[in-house]
C-alpha positions in Angstrom: -54.8 5.2 -20.3 -51.7 4.0 -22.1 -49.5 1.0 -21.2 -50.6 -2.3 -19.6 -51.9 -1.0 -16.3 -55.6 -1.0 -16.1 -57.7 1.3 -13.8 -58.4 -1.7 -11.5 -54.7 -2.5 -11.2 -53.9 1.1 -10.6 -56.4 1.3 -7.8 -55.2 -2.0 -6.2 -51.5 -0.9 -6.4 -52.4 2.4 -4.7 -54.4 0.7 -2.0 -51.6 -1.7 -1.2 -49.1 1.1 -1.1 -51.5 3.0 1.2 -51.9 0.1 3.6 -48.2 -0.8 3.8 -47.2 2.8 4.1 -49.7 3.3 6.9 -48.3 0.3 8.8 -44.8 1.7 8.6 -46.0 5.1 9.6 -48.1 3.8 12.5 -45.0 2.6 14.2 -43.3 6.0 13.7 -46.5 7.8 15.0 -46.5 5.5 18.1 -42.9 6.6 18.8 -44.0 10.3 18.5 -41.6 10.9 15.6 -41.7 13.9 13.3 -42.7 11.9 10.2 -45.5 9.6 11.4 -48.6 7.9 10.0 -49.7 10.4 7.3 -46.2 11.3 6.1 -45.1 7.7 5.5 -48.4 6.8 4.0 -48.2 9.7 1.5 -44.6 8.9 0.7 -45.5 5.3 -0.1 -48.6 6.3 -2.1 -46.8 9.0 -3.9 -43.9 6.7 -4.9 -46.4 4.2 -6.2 -48.2 6.8 -8.2 -45.1 8.2 -9.8 -43.8 4.8 -10.8 -47.1 3.9 -12.3 -47.0 7.0 -14.5 -44.1 5.4 -16.2 -46.1 2.2 -16.7 -49.2 4.0 -18.1 -47.6 6.4 -20.5 -46.1 5.7 -23.9 -42.3 5.7 -23.7 -42.5 5.9 -19.9 -39.6 4.5 -17.9 -40.7 3.4 -14.5 -37.1 2.5 -13.4 -35.9 6.0 -14.2 -38.9 7.5 -12.4 -38.2 5.3 -9.3 -34.6 6.6 -9.2 -35.9 10.1 -9.2 -38.3 9.3 -6.4 -35.3 8.1 -4.3 -33.6 11.5 -4.9 -36.7 13.4 -4.0 -37.2 11.5 -0.8 -33.7 12.7 0.2 -35.0 16.3 0.4 -37.9 15.2 2.6 -35.6 13.2 4.8 -33.3 16.1 5.4 -36.2 18.0 6.8 -36.7 15.6 9.7 -33.0 15.4 10.7 -32.2 17.7 13.6 -28.9 18.5 15.1 -28.8 19.1 18.9 -25.3 20.0 20.1 -23.1 17.0 19.3 -26.1 14.6 18.7 -28.2 14.1 15.7 -31.9 13.2 15.8 -34.2 12.0 13.1 -31.9 9.8 11.1 -33.9 6.7 11.7 -37.2 8.5 10.8 -35.6 9.8 7.5 -34.4 6.2 6.7 -37.9 4.9 7.4 -39.3 7.4 4.9 -36.8 6.3 2.4 -37.9 2.7 2.9 -41.6 3.7 2.6 -40.8 5.1 -0.8 -39.2 1.8 -1.8 -42.3 0.0 -0.7 -44.5 2.3 -2.7 -42.2 1.9 -5.7 -42.5 -1.9 -5.5 -46.3 -1.6 -5.3 -46.3 0.7 -8.3 -44.4 -1.9 -10.4 -46.8 -4.6 -9.4 -44.5 -6.5 -7.0 -47.2 -7.0 -4.3 -45.6 -9.8 -2.3 -42.1 -8.2 -2.5 -43.5 -4.9 -1.2 -45.3 -6.6 1.7 -42.1 -8.5 2.6 -40.1 -5.2 2.4 -42.6 -3.5 4.8 -42.4 -6.4 7.2 -38.6 -6.1 7.3 -38.8 -2.4 7.9 -41.2 -3.0 10.9 -39.0 -5.7 12.3 -36.0 -3.4 12.0 -37.8 -0.5 13.8 -39.5 -2.6 16.5 -37.4 -5.7 16.9 -34.0 -4.0 16.8 -35.0 -1.3 19.2 -34.0 -3.2 22.4 -30.7 -4.1 20.8 -30.0 -0.5 19.9 -30.8 0.6 23.5 -28.4 -1.9 24.9 -25.7 -0.8 22.6 -26.4 2.9 23.5 -25.9 2.0 27.2 -22.6 0.3 26.3 -21.5 3.3 24.4 -22.5 5.6 27.4 -20.5 3.4 29.7 -17.4 3.6 27.5 -17.8 7.3 27.3 -18.0 7.6 31.1 -14.9 5.4 31.5 -13.1 7.6 29.0 -13.9 10.7 31.1 -13.2 9.1 34.5 -10.3 9.9 36.7 -7.7 7.1 36.9 -4.9 6.7 39.4 -2.1 4.3 38.7 0.8 3.0 40.8 3.9 2.4 38.7 6.9 0.8 40.2 10.2 -0.8 39.2 13.4 -2.1 40.8 16.9 -1.1 39.8 20.4 -0.8 41.1 20.8 1.7 43.9 23.7 3.3 42.2 21.4 4.2 39.3 18.6 5.6 41.4 19.0 9.3 40.3 19.2 8.3 36.6 16.1 6.1 36.8 14.0 8.7 38.6 14.9 11.3 36.1 14.2 8.9 33.2 10.7 8.2 34.6 9.9 11.9 35.1 11.0 12.6 31.6 8.8 9.9 30.1 5.7 11.5 31.6 6.3 14.8 29.9 4.0 15.3 26.9 1.7 12.4 28.0 -1.8 12.5 29.5 -0.3 11.2 32.7 0.4 13.5 35.6 3.0 12.6 38.2 1.5 13.0 41.6 4.2 11.5 43.8 7.6 9.8 43.3 9.2 7.8 46.1 12.2 5.5 46.5 12.9 2.7 49.0 16.2 0.8 49.4 15.8 -2.9 49.5 18.2 -4.1 52.3 21.2 -6.2 51.4 20.2 -6.5 47.8 21.9 -3.4 46.3 18.5 -2.5 44.7 16.1 0.3 45.1 12.3 0.3 44.4 10.9 3.4 42.8 7.2 4.1 43.1 5.3 6.7 41.1 1.7 7.7 41.6 0.2 8.8 38.2 -3.1 10.5 37.5 -5.0 10.7 34.2 -8.4 11.4 32.7 -9.5 8.1 31.1 -7.4 4.9 30.8 -3.8 5.3 29.7 -2.8 1.6 29.7 -1.0 1.8 26.4 1.1 4.7 27.6 2.1 2.8 30.7 3.0 -0.2 28.6 5.3 2.1 26.7 6.9 3.1 30.0 7.4 -0.6 30.8 9.1 -1.2 27.4 11.4 1.8 27.8 12.5 0.9 31.4 13.0 -2.7 30.5 15.8 -1.6 28.1 17.8 -0.3 31.1 20.4 -2.8 32.2 20.1 -1.8 35.8 16.3 -2.4 35.9 15.3 -5.8 37.1 11.5 -5.6 37.4 8.7 -3.2 36.2 5.0 -3.3 37.0 1.9 -1.0 37.2 -1.7 -1.3 38.5 -4.8 0.7 38.8 -5.3 1.9 42.4 -8.3 4.2 42.0 -11.0 4.6 39.3 -13.7 7.3 39.8 -16.6 8.4 37.6 -16.8 5.2 35.5 -19.9 3.7 37.0 
């Protein structure tokens, strides 16, 4: 055996990579993932073995071999990634295998404490961050539900009665080409003021607050308009 690695060291490094890889894989096995206990253990042990080849042979380059290990794990990781419709499964399992290879590489280079610390961090990420990830997933689901919910807005503004026809036409024209659908449009004269209040009921799928603010900005430019406002009057499907 060439290099500075003795048989005892070789065995100890392999055993450490075995134990740490098994700890990482046990968590994946407990979650019933595709790549579980045996896969992650073998990935860790294999990475350690390849790296030690560079340490034991004349002219060997363990750093270069470790880089090749990283590339090789990419092919294994691709095998556990599954696409189901618009969703993708197995990304975390593939990333865990990648980390198991890093742990094994550290063991093969003799960085025992660093490899143990790396394995602990991987376990903390997979176990400790799981509740956080679930909470974020619920938040994302709520946002998606809101984006797909039906919204009903009440848009109203006051303007001079003499400009009523122009203002109504202007509002109808602004809704063209937008996600907002005009459901109803009514006008009411405000007695002894010379003003008319125009009310529009607008429907949309998902919130369209920005579009309504654009309507406000446009109508505010009209000299005959004295007040503009809007509000949500109905929101379905967002719970």
